[in-house]
N, C-alpha and C positions, 0 to 999 in steps of 0.2 A: 264709878264702875271700873273694875280692874280688867285688864286685858292681858292675855298670855299668848304669845306667839310661839308655836312649835315648828321647827324645821325638821323635816324627815328627809334623809338622804337615801336615794334608791338607786341600786345598781341597774344601769340601762339594759344589761343583757339578762341577768338572772331575775331581776325584779325584787331581789331581797333588799331590805332596809337595814341600815346600820351606821354607826358613828365612824366606821372605817372606810366608808365609800368616799372616794376622792375623784375630782375631775382630772382627766388626762387629755392632753392635746396631741394630735399628730397631723401630718400633712401627706397628701398624695396628689401628685400632678398639680401642685400649686394651690390646692384647696385645703384649708385648715379645718380640722374637725375637733370636737370636744366630746368626750364620753365619760360618764360617771361609772366607776368600777370599784368593786370591793376587792380585797386582796386575792381571793381565789380566781376571780374572773380576770383580774389584771395579769396574774401569772399565766393564764391561758392565752391572753392577748400577746404577751411577750414571747411565749413559746411558739405561737403561730407566726409571729413576725421575725423570730430569731434568725432563720437562715437568710432572710432578705436583708436584715440589718447587718449581719456579718459580711455579706457580699457587697453591700452598698458603700458609698463614700459619703462622709459628712461634708456638707456644703455650707454650713453656717451654724451659729449658736441657736439655742432654743429661745424663742420669743414668746413672751406671755402678753396677751392683749385682752381687752375686754374687762369683764368683771373680776374683782378681787375675791369673789365669793369663796373659792376653794383652791386657789392656786398658790398656797404657801404664803400669801400676804396676810399678815395679821400682827398681833402684838408680839413683842420680843419674848421668846420662850424663857429666857433667863429671868426677866421681870415677872412673868406669869408664875414661874416656879417660886420665886422669892415671895410674891404676894400670897400664893397658895399655902406655903409653909407658915407664913405669919397668921393665916386664918385657920390653921390646924388641919388643912387638907393634905392628904397623902399624895405625893407626886414623886416620880423617879427623878434621879439626878441627870439621866440621859434619856434619849429617845423622844418620841412624840408625846406632847402634853395632851392628856385626855380632853376630848371636845367639851365635856361638861365643865371641866376646870376653866378652860378658855372662855366659855360662855359666862361663867360666874365672874371671871376677871373683867370681861367687857361690861357686864351689868354693874359692877362696882366702880368702874371708871367711866 
């Protein structure tokens, strides 16, 4: 029996699904939060926080804890691009590697 697992990423605010939905973390009063947002909703989030971020002071570096699921931890993009090109897949030389290409790379390795 073959099994296929499909992961759907959903924007926590808009409810829209897409490959460009990414987990973002933020903290308020010592409580850490994580929210999955697409590009448009993330822009709204940044716009709303903008005045507060500008007026605030940085007190430490960003910390990433918990799951590696969506926080930029994954295969080396250079290796993924090299592999994708060797497989005849089209990828840009710069920027984000498309999710489907990364998933194919992971499946092959």
